[in-house]
C-alpha positions in Angstrom: 25.6 13.9 19.5 23.3 15.6 21.7 24.2 19.0 20.0 23.5 17.4 16.6 20.1 16.2 17.8 19.4 19.6 19.3 20.7 21.6 16.2 18.5 19.6 13.6 15.5 18.8 15.8 13.0 20.3 13.3 14.7 18.5 10.4 14.5 15.2 12.2 10.8 16.1 13.2 10.0 16.8 9.5 11.5 13.3 8.2 9.8 11.5 11.1 6.3 13.2 10.0 7.1 12.5 6.3 7.6 8.7 7.0 4.7 8.3 9.1 2.4 10.3 6.7 3.7 7.9 3.9 2.8 4.9 5.9 -0.4 5.8 7.3 -1.4 6.9 3.6 -0.8 3.4 2.4 -3.4 0.8 2.3 -2.8 -1.9 5.0 0.8 -1.3 5.8 2.5 -3.8 8.1 2.2 -3.3 11.8 5.9 -3.4 12.4 6.3 -0.3 10.1 3.3 1.5 11.5 4.8 0.9 15.1 8.3 1.8 13.8 7.2 5.1 12.2 5.2 6.1 15.3 8.1 5.4 17.4 10.1 7.6 15.5 7.8 10.5 15.5 7.4 10.0 19.2 11.3 10.2 19.8 11.5 13.3 17.5 8.8 15.0 19.2 10.5 14.5 22.3 13.6 15.9 21.0 12.0 18.9 19.8 10.2 19.7 23.0 13.2 19.2 25.2 13.0 23.2 25.9 9.8 22.4 27.5 9.8 20.1 30.2 6.1 19.6 30.8 5.5 19.2 27.0 8.2 16.7 26.5 6.9 14.7 29.5 3.2 15.0 27.9 4.6 13.7 24.5 6.5 10.8 26.0 3.4 9.8 27.9 0.6 10.2 25.2 3.2 8.8 22.6 3.7 5.8 24.7 0.0 5.2 25.3 -0.5 5.3 21.6 2.2 2.6 20.9 0.7 0.4 23.3 -2.9 1.1 21.8 -1.5 0.2 18.5 -0.3 -3.0 19.7 -3.4 -3.8 21.6 -5.5 -3.1 18.8 -4.2 -6.3 17.2 -5.0 -8.3 20.3 -8.2 -7.2 21.8 -11.2 -5.2 20.7 -10.7 -1.6 21.7 -13.4 1.0 21.7 -14.0 2.3 18.2 -12.7 5.8 19.0 -9.6 4.6 20.4 -9.1 2.0 17.6 -9.7 4.8 15.0 -6.8 7.0 16.6 -8.4 9.2 19.0 -5.1 9.1 21.1 -3.0 10.1 18.2 -5.2 13.2 17.8 -4.1 14.4 21.2 -0.5 13.4 20.4 -0.5 15.7 17.1 -2.4 18.4 18.7 0.2 18.6 21.3 3.0 18.8 18.8 1.0 21.2 16.8 0.3 23.7 19.5 3.9 23.6 20.8 5.5 23.9 17.3 3.0 26.7 16.3 4.1 28.8 19.3 7.7 28.2 18.7 7.9 28.9 14.9 5.6 32.0 15.2 7.7 33.6 18.0 11.1 32.5 17.6 13.8 35.0 16.5 16.0 35.0 14.3 14.0 33.1 11.7 16.4 30.3 10.5 16.1 27.7 7.7 15.8 25.2 10.4 12.6 26.9 11.6 11.2 26.5 8.1 11.7 22.8 8.4 9.6 23.0 11.6 6.9 24.8 9.7 6.8 22.0 7.1 6.5 19.4 9.8 3.8 21.4 11.5 1.8 21.3 8.2 1.9 17.6 7.9 1.0 17.3 11.6 -2.2 19.3 11.0 -2.9 17.1 8.0 -2.5 13.8 10.0 -4.4 15.3 12.8 -7.5 16.0 10.9 -7.2 12.5 9.1 -7.6 10.7 12.3 -10.3 13.1 13.3 -12.1 12.3 10.1 -11.7 8.6 11.0 -13.2 8.9 14.4 -16.1 10.9 13.1 -16.7 8.4 10.4 -16.9 5.6 13.1 -19.0 7.5 15.4 -21.4 8.8 12.7 -22.6 6.5 10.0 -22.7 8.0 6.5 -20.6 11.0 7.6 -18.9 10.8 4.2 -20.3 9.9 0.6 -19.0 6.5 0.4 -20.8 3.2 0.1 -17.7 1.3 1.1 -16.1 1.8 4.4 -13.3 4.4 4.3 -9.9 3.5 5.7 -7.3 5.6 7.2 -5.3 5.7 3.9 -8.6 7.4 2.5 -8.8 9.7 5.1 -5.1 10.9 4.9 -5.6 11.5 1.3 -8.9 13.5 1.9 -7.2 15.4 4.5 -4.2 16.5 2.5 -6.5 17.5 -0.3 -8.6 19.5 2.0 -5.6 21.1 3.7 -4.3 22.1 0.5 -7.8 23.3 -0.7 -7.5 21.2 -3.7 -10.8 19.4 -3.2 -11.1 16.8 -5.8 -14.7 16.0 -5.0 -14.3 12.2 -4.9 -14.8 12.2 -1.2 -16.7 14.8 0.6 -18.3 15.3 4.0 -22.0 15.0 4.6 -22.5 14.8 8.4 -22.5 18.3 9.9 -19.4 17.2 12.3 -17.5 16.1 9.2 -18.1 19.4 7.3 -17.3 21.2 10.3 -14.0 19.6 10.4 -13.4 19.9 6.7 -14.1 23.6 6.9 -11.8 24.1 9.6 -9.1 22.3 7.9 -9.5 24.3 4.7 -9.4 27.7 6.8 -6.2 26.5 8.6 -4.4 25.3 5.3 -4.9 28.9 3.8 -3.8 30.5 6.8 -0.8 28.3 7.2 0.4 29.1 3.7 0.2 32.9 4.6 2.3 32.0 7.7 4.9 30.1 5.7 5.3 33.0 3.1 5.5 35.5 6.1 8.5 33.6 7.9 10.3 33.0 4.6 10.3 36.6 3.7 11.4 37.5 7.3 14.3 34.9 6.7 15.2 36.6 3.2 15.1 40.0 5.1 17.5 39.1 7.7 19.9 37.5 5.5 20.0 40.7 3.3 20.6 42.8 6.4 23.5 40.5 7.5 25.0 40.9 4.0 24.7 44.7 4.5 
């Protein structure tokens, strides 16, 4: 069992990332579903980072705090930034930083590593979604919306920005929001280049093995 978890660690992380993205991108999901998907991502992250003891402990600690905050938010009034997901930004950035180092430097390039790249892509989108929500809470009128934007709106906006689609129905107005949106668009383009490069490396290594 332990060997299976280690062998398919990136695949499991991708599944957990997809599930949490779907849940957070859905309007008003039930608390138990949010909590369960977040727990799944925390466990998948810990399994992925087992080669780095310090990062594994950080993922456990930050993930546990976020699970606690998600429950407390239903019982007491938390500071706006915490309620909007400031702690989750830290958790996603930890996963992104360690995954980026792993998938850019690991040899040989394997198909499992490409699953890790896809998981990293989704986590970048979710980190920016929570960042947009925090900025929206701290800076009134940061986005062009009369109604209050919710997390599902920011997940949609973040993924549209990350893929550089930019439909224009939501756009940043405040300088901090614009800076985040611009940074995410640049990272989205650079990520596609990285994904293509790693995929070509995998194809090249497979061709060499056949020869």
